[in-house]
C-alpha positions in Angstrom: 25.5 16.6 18.6 26.8 17.5 15.1 28.2 14.6 13.0 31.8 15.1 11.7 32.2 16.6 8.2 32.1 14.1 5.4 30.3 11.5 7.4 27.5 9.8 5.4 24.7 9.1 7.9 22.0 8.1 5.4 21.9 4.3 5.9 23.9 3.8 9.1 20.9 2.7 11.1 19.4 0.3 8.5 20.2 -3.4 8.5 19.6 -4.3 4.9 20.2 -7.9 3.8 20.6 -7.0 0.1 23.0 -4.9 -1.9 22.3 -1.2 -2.4 21.5 -1.7 -6.1 19.2 -4.6 -5.6 15.5 -4.1 -5.0 13.9 -4.9 -1.7 12.8 -8.6 -1.4 9.1 -9.4 -1.9 6.9 -9.3 1.2 4.1 -11.7 1.9 0.8 -10.1 1.2 -2.0 -10.7 3.7 -4.8 -9.8 1.2 -4.8 -9.2 -2.5 -7.7 -8.6 -4.9 -5.8 -10.7 -7.4 -6.3 -13.8 -5.1 -10.0 -13.3 -5.0 -12.3 -15.3 -7.2 -14.1 -13.6 -10.1 -17.4 -13.8 -8.2 -15.9 -12.3 -5.1 -14.4 -9.4 -7.1 -17.8 -8.8 -8.8 -19.6 -8.8 -5.4 -16.9 -6.4 -3.9 -17.3 -4.1 -6.9 -21.1 -4.1 -6.6 -20.8 -3.4 -2.8 -18.3 -0.5 -3.4 -20.5 0.9 -6.2 -23.6 0.8 -3.9 -21.8 2.6 -1.1 -20.6 5.3 -3.5 -24.0 5.7 -5.1 -25.6 5.9 -1.6 -23.1 8.7 -0.7 -23.9 10.6 -3.9 -27.6 10.2 -3.3 -27.2 11.4 0.3 -25.1 14.4 -0.6 -27.5 15.3 -3.5 -30.4 15.5 -1.0 -28.9 18.3 1.0 
């Protein structure tokens, strides 16, 4: 089915609760690195670094 000419179909299926010029309302974040303690961030950074170095070491062996 073809929509009639001049029919704007862009937002007809969206139920927005804010005006078209306003930004979307903030969503609750389940996890954020900013909410972690400094020690937790440091431990996460060390863990990620160890995994990346292990990957580099593994790839360099072959």
